[in-house]
Biopython code that builds the backbone (N, CA, C, O; Angstrom):
import numpy as np
from Bio.PDB.StructureBuilder import StructureBuilder

atoms = [
    (1, "MET", "N", (-48.275, -17.918, 39.041)),
    (1, "MET", "CA", (-47.144, -16.702, 39.203)),
    (1, "MET", "C", (-45.620, -17.158, 39.513)),
    (1, "MET", "O", (-45.581, -17.961, 40.446)),
    (2, "THR", "N", (-44.649, -16.914, 39.086)),
    (2, "THR", "CA", (-43.433, -17.417, 39.779)),
    (2, "THR", "C", (-42.285, -16.153, 40.384)),
    (2, "THR", "O", (-41.091, -16.415, 40.534)),
    (3, "ARG", "N", (-42.846, -14.845, 40.672)),
    (3, "ARG", "CA", (-42.477, -13.929, 41.177)),
    (3, "ARG", "C", (-42.691, -13.031, 41.330)),
    (3, "ARG", "O", (-43.208, -12.719, 40.257)),
    (4, "VAL", "N", (-42.721, -11.799, 42.214)),
    (4, "VAL", "CA", (-42.590, -10.652, 42.736)),
    (4, "VAL", "C", (-41.897, -9.605, 42.910)),
    (4, "VAL", "O", (-41.959, -9.295, 44.100)),
    (5, "ALA", "N", (-41.320, -8.960, 42.376)),
    (5, "ALA", "CA", (-40.612, -7.896, 42.275)),
    (5, "ALA", "C", (-40.738, -6.329, 42.462)),
    (5, "ALA", "O", (-40.709, -5.706, 41.401)),
    (6, "GLU", "N", (-40.891, -5.470, 43.782)),
    (6, "GLU", "CA", (-41.499, -4.083, 43.483)),
    (6, "GLU", "C", (-40.085, -3.079, 43.567)),
    (6, "GLU", "O", (-38.915, -3.239, 43.915)),
    (7, "TYR", "N", (-40.869, -2.029, 43.069)),
    (7, "TYR", "CA", (-39.770, -0.953, 42.297)),
    (7, "TYR", "C", (-40.017, 0.820, 42.918)),
    (7, "TYR", "O", (-40.872, 1.286, 43.671)),
    (8, "ALA", "N", (-39.472, 1.117, 42.584)),
    (8, "ALA", "CA", (-39.623, 2.718, 43.173)),
    (8, "ALA", "C", (-40.009, 3.349, 41.736)),
    (8, "ALA", "O", (-40.143, 4.572, 41.771)),
    (9, "SER", "N", (-40.143, 2.948, 40.906)),
    (9, "SER", "CA", (-40.620, 3.421, 39.610)),
    (9, "SER", "C", (-40.412, 2.651, 38.609)),
    (9, "SER", "O", (-39.807, 1.579, 38.620)),
    (10, "PHE", "N", (-41.160, 3.452, 37.274)),
    (10, "PHE", "CA", (-40.943, 2.669, 36.053)),
    (10, "PHE", "C", (-39.874, 2.315, 35.574)),
    (10, "PHE", "O", (-39.619, 1.210, 35.095)),
    (11, "GLU", "N", (-38.755, 3.787, 35.732)),
    (11, "GLU", "CA", (-37.510, 3.740, 35.258)),
    (11, "GLU", "C", (-36.244, 2.445, 35.789)),
    (11, "GLU", "O", (-35.502, 1.778, 35.068)),
    (12, "ALA", "N", (-36.427, 2.440, 37.849)),
    (12, "ALA", "CA", (-35.916, 1.502, 37.990)),
    (12, "ALA", "C", (-36.281, -0.050, 37.438)),
    (12, "ALA", "O", (-35.587, -1.062, 37.339)),
    (13, "LEU", "N", (-37.710, 0.238, 37.121)),
    (13, "LEU", "CA", (-37.996, -1.869, 36.891)),
    (13, "LEU", "C", (-37.618, -1.861, 35.444)),
    (13, "LEU", "O", (-37.220, -2.919, 34.957)),
    (14, "LEU", "N", (-37.711, -0.609, 34.575)),
    (14, "LEU", "CA", (-37.142, -1.147, 33.201)),
    (14, "LEU", "C", (-35.477, -1.501, 33.125)),
    (14, "LEU", "O", (-34.925, -2.108, 32.207)),
    (15, "ASP", "N", (-34.947, -1.050, 34.131)),
    (15, "ASP", "CA", (-33.465, -1.112, 34.377)),
    (15, "ASP", "C", (-33.448, -2.716, 34.789)),
    (15, "ASP", "O", (-33.076, -3.705, 34.158)),
    (16, "ALA", "N", (-33.855, -2.599, 35.756)),
    (16, "ALA", "CA", (-33.585, -4.144, 36.680)),
    (16, "ALA", "C", (-34.117, -4.700, 35.828)),
    (16, "ALA", "O", (-33.355, -4.979, 34.903)),
    (17, "GLU", "N", (-35.407, -5.095, 35.664)),
    (17, "GLU", "CA", (-35.862, -5.953, 34.626)),
    (17, "GLU", "C", (-35.352, -6.344, 33.082)),
    (17, "GLU", "O", (-35.145, -7.475, 32.641)),
    (18, "GLY", "N", (-35.227, -5.201, 32.471)),
    (18, "GLY", "CA", (-34.694, -5.066, 30.853)),
    (18, "GLY", "C", (-35.549, -4.828, 30.315)),
    (18, "GLY", "O", (-36.402, -5.663, 30.615)),
    (19, "PRO", "N", (-35.993, -4.017, 29.501)),
    (19, "PRO", "CA", (-37.118, -3.711, 28.461)),
    (19, "PRO", "C", (-37.666, -4.960, 27.681)),
    (19, "PRO", "O", (-38.839, -5.269, 27.472)),
    (20, "SER", "N", (-36.855, -5.405, 27.418)),
    (20, "SER", "CA", (-37.120, -6.780, 26.483)),
    (20, "SER", "C", (-37.918, -7.437, 27.001)),
    (20, "SER", "O", (-39.030, -7.486, 26.476)),
    (21, "GLN", "N", (-37.640, -8.256, 28.330)),
    (21, "GLN", "CA", (-38.443, -9.080, 29.592)),
    (21, "GLN", "C", (-39.821, -8.104, 29.370)),
    (21, "GLN", "O", (-40.684, -8.859, 28.922)),
    (22, "VAL", "N", (-40.390, -6.681, 29.507)),
    (22, "VAL", "CA", (-41.441, -6.390, 29.363)),
    (22, "VAL", "C", (-42.125, -6.440, 28.606)),
    (22, "VAL", "O", (-43.214, -7.013, 28.619)),
    (23, "ASN", "N", (-41.392, -5.548, 27.352)),
    (23, "ASN", "CA", (-42.237, -5.496, 25.623)),
    (23, "ASN", "C", (-40.770, -5.765, 25.035)),
    (23, "ASN", "O", (-39.791, -5.036, 25.196)),
    (24, "PRO", "N", (-40.837, -7.142, 24.215)),
    (24, "PRO", "CA", (-39.966, -6.682, 23.294)),
    (24, "PRO", "C", (-39.991, -6.165, 21.776)),
    (24, "PRO", "O", (-39.259, -6.620, 20.897)),
    (25, "GLU", "N", (-40.771, -5.327, 21.628)),
    (25, "GLU", "CA", (-41.143, -4.893, 20.691)),
    (25, "GLU", "C", (-41.115, -2.908, 20.921)),
    (25, "GLU", "O", (-41.445, -1.990, 20.169)),
    (26, "ALA", "N", (-40.746, -2.935, 21.843)),
    (26, "ALA", "CA", (-40.639, -1.590, 22.024)),
    (26, "ALA", "C", (-39.293, -1.065, 23.036)),
    (26, "ALA", "O", (-39.041, -1.661, 24.084)),
    (27, "THR", "N", (-38.326, 0.355, 22.472)),
    (27, "THR", "CA", (-38.063, 0.905, 23.399)),
    (27, "THR", "C", (-37.565, 0.862, 24.411)),
    (27, "THR", "O", (-37.960, -0.259, 24.734)),
    (28, "ARG", "N", (-36.875, 1.248, 25.380)),
    (28, "ARG", "CA", (-37.081, 1.476, 26.780)),
    (28, "ARG", "C", (-37.483, 2.985, 27.060)),
    (28, "ARG", "O", (-37.680, 3.518, 28.152)),
    (29, "GLU", "N", (-37.565, 3.621, 25.581)),
    (29, "GLU", "CA", (-38.180, 5.449, 25.785)),
    (29, "GLU", "C", (-39.500, 4.815, 25.882)),
    (29, "GLU", "O", (-40.078, 4.957, 26.960)),
    (30, "GLU", "N", (-40.225, 3.982, 24.738)),
    (30, "GLU", "CA", (-41.185, 3.954, 24.050)),
    (30, "GLU", "C", (-42.433, 3.597, 25.354)),
    (30, "GLU", "O", (-43.524, 4.069, 25.673)),
    (31, "GLN", "N", (-41.244, 2.137, 25.997)),
    (31, "GLN", "CA", (-42.227, 1.768, 26.990)),
    (31, "GLN", "C", (-42.376, 2.438, 28.389)),
    (31, "GLN", "O", (-43.153, 1.991, 29.233)),
    (32, "LEU", "N", (-41.798, 3.245, 28.538)),
    (32, "LEU", "CA", (-42.065, 4.949, 29.615)),
    (32, "LEU", "C", (-43.069, 5.295, 29.317)),
    (32, "LEU", "O", (-44.120, 5.224, 29.955)),
    (33, "ALA", "N", (-42.795, 5.886, 27.898)),
    (33, "ALA", "CA", (-43.997, 6.645, 27.881)),
    (33, "ALA", "C", (-45.385, 6.069, 27.278)),
    (33, "ALA", "O", (-46.132, 7.032, 27.104)),
    (34, "HIS", "N", (-45.982, 4.909, 26.911)),
    (34, "HIS", "CA", (-46.701, 3.868, 27.009)),
    (34, "HIS", "C", (-47.157, 4.101, 28.613)),
    (34, "HIS", "O", (-47.993, 4.857, 29.108)),
    (35, "ILE", "N", (-46.472, 3.366, 29.053)),
    (35, "ILE", "CA", (-46.955, 3.008, 30.675)),
    (35, "ILE", "C", (-47.216, 4.674, 31.232)),
    (35, "ILE", "O", (-48.382, 4.902, 31.552)),
    (36, "ARG", "N", (-46.366, 5.680, 31.350)),
    (36, "ARG", "CA", (-47.166, 7.265, 32.054)),
    (36, "ARG", "C", (-47.994, 7.423, 31.004)),
    (36, "ARG", "O", (-48.939, 8.043, 31.494)),
    (37, "ARG", "N", (-48.185, 7.278, 30.068)),
    (37, "ARG", "CA", (-49.962, 7.497, 29.460)),
    (37, "ARG", "C", (-51.004, 6.738, 30.264)),
    (37, "ARG", "O", (-52.100, 7.297, 30.221)),
    (38, "ILE", "N", (-50.979, 5.818, 30.859)),
    (38, "ILE", "CA", (-52.276, 5.204, 31.710)),
    (38, "ILE", "C", (-51.769, 5.331, 32.760)),
    (38, "ILE", "O", (-52.620, 4.955, 33.566)),
    (39, "TYR", "N", (-50.741, 5.683, 33.375)),
    (39, "TYR", "CA", (-50.543, 5.979, 34.657)),
    (39, "TYR", "C", (-49.338, 7.018, 35.273)),
    (39, "TYR", "O", (-48.111, 6.915, 35.282)),
    (40, "PRO", "N", (-50.475, 8.306, 35.900)),
    (40, "PRO", "CA", (-49.522, 9.141, 36.376)),
    (40, "PRO", "C", (-48.879, 9.394, 36.889)),
    (40, "PRO", "O", (-48.716, 8.380, 37.567)),
    (41, "PRO", "N", (-47.703, 10.577, 37.463)),
    (41, "PRO", "CA", (-46.559, 10.463, 38.503)),
    (41, "PRO", "C", (-47.598, 10.304, 40.057)),
    (41, "PRO", "O", (-46.983, 9.732, 40.957)),
    (42, "ASP", "N", (-48.742, 10.650, 40.348)),
    (42, "ASP", "CA", (-49.273, 10.082, 41.382)),
    (42, "ASP", "C", (-49.307, 8.344, 41.959)),
    (42, "ASP", "O", (-49.343, 7.800, 43.063)),
    (43, "LYS", "N", (-49.271, 7.872, 40.488)),
    (43, "LYS", "CA", (-49.780, 6.601, 40.887)),
    (43, "LYS", "C", (-48.276, 5.739, 40.401)),
    (43, "LYS", "O", (-48.092, 4.580, 40.773)),
    (44, "GLU", "N", (-47.639, 6.205, 39.856)),
    (44, "GLU", "CA", (-46.215, 6.014, 39.602)),
    (44, "GLU", "C", (-45.775, 6.217, 41.108)),
    (44, "GLU", "O", (-45.182, 5.218, 41.513)),
    (45, "ARG", "N", (-45.871, 7.040, 41.889)),
    (45, "ARG", "CA", (-44.959, 6.796, 43.338)),
    (45, "ARG", "C", (-45.453, 6.281, 44.132)),
    (45, "ARG", "O", (-45.141, 6.527, 45.297)),
    (46, "LEU", "N", (-46.200, 5.572, 43.891)),
    (46, "LEU", "CA", (-47.287, 4.598, 44.968)),
    (46, "LEU", "C", (-46.305, 3.234, 44.806)),
    (46, "LEU", "O", (-46.427, 2.259, 45.547)),
    (47, "GLY", "N", (-45.234, 3.328, 43.632)),
    (47, "GLY", "CA", (-44.442, 1.952, 43.155)),
    (47, "GLY", "C", (-44.827, 1.114, 42.384)),
    (47, "GLY", "O", (-46.014, 1.148, 42.061)),
    (48, "CYS", "N", (-43.877, -0.008, 41.784)),
    (48, "CYS", "CA", (-44.332, -0.588, 40.311)),
    (48, "CYS", "C", (-43.889, -1.589, 40.891)),
    (48, "CYS", "O", (-42.947, -1.556, 41.683)),
    (49, "LEU", "N", (-44.558, -2.660, 40.542)),
    (49, "LEU", "CA", (-44.465, -4.152, 40.316)),
    (49, "LEU", "C", (-44.194, -4.895, 39.099)),
    (49, "LEU", "O", (-44.888, -4.900, 38.082)),
    (50, "ALA", "N", (-42.926, -5.631, 39.345)),
    (50, "ALA", "CA", (-42.815, -7.317, 37.849)),
    (50, "ALA", "C", (-43.009, -7.862, 38.470)),
    (50, "ALA", "O", (-42.635, -8.008, 39.633)),
    (51, "ILE", "N", (-44.302, -8.779, 37.257)),
    (51, "ILE", "CA", (-44.648, -9.971, 38.360)),
    (51, "ILE", "C", (-43.932, -10.921, 36.958)),
    (51, "ILE", "O", (-43.945, -10.527, 35.792)),
    (52, "GLY", "N", (-43.398, -12.098, 37.393)),
    (52, "GLY", "CA", (-43.280, -13.225, 36.722)),
    (52, "GLY", "C", (-44.153, -14.077, 36.599)),
    (52, "GLY", "O", (-44.595, -14.484, 37.674)),
    (53, "ILE", "N", (-44.664, -14.597, 35.532)),
    (53, "ILE", "CA", (-45.364, -15.537, 35.183)),
    (53, "ILE", "C", (-44.918, -17.182, 34.349)),
    (53, "ILE", "O", (-43.741, -17.072, 34.004)),
    (54, "GLU", "N", (-45.215, -17.942, 34.131)),
    (54, "GLU", "CA", (-44.932, -19.074, 33.361)),
    (54, "GLU", "C", (-45.919, -20.093, 33.489)),
    (54, "GLU", "O", (-46.451, -20.634, 34.458)),
    (55, "LEU", "N", (-46.047, -20.240, 31.946)),
    (55, "LEU", "CA", (-47.177, -21.352, 31.830)),
    (55, "LEU", "C", (-46.872, -22.440, 32.058)),
    (55, "LEU", "O", (-45.795, -23.018, 31.909)),
    (56, "VAL", "N", (-48.553, -23.026, 32.727)),
    (56, "VAL", "CA", (-48.570, -24.535, 33.128)),
    (56, "VAL", "C", (-49.363, -25.080, 32.279)),
    (56, "VAL", "O", (-49.971, -24.480, 31.393)),
    (57, "ASP", "N", (-49.406, -26.613, 32.581)),
    (57, "ASP", "CA", (-50.537, -27.327, 31.379)),
    (57, "ASP", "C", (-51.305, -27.968, 32.184)),
    (57, "ASP", "O", (-52.252, -28.621, 31.745)),
]
sb = StructureBuilder()
sb.init_structure("model")
sb.init_model(0)
sb.init_chain("A")
sb.init_seg("    ")
for serial, (resi, resn, name, xyz) in enumerate(atoms, 1):
    if name == "N":
        sb.init_residue(resn, " ", resi, " ")
    sb.init_atom(name, np.array(xyz, "f"), 0.0, 1.0, " ", f" {name:<3s}", serial, name[0])
structure = sb.get_structure()
């Protein structure tokens, strides 16, 4: 793990990290829809984390 960043919402996370860094195969709107199908608003209000990872040998 290289870093952890906390955001107030999924929108803030995607704005700061960039949708292509989260899922390069989906648009920002698609990603928000997919994430919100899994995590309802009451869970999103708890905050969102972006976790950086790096493959090591």
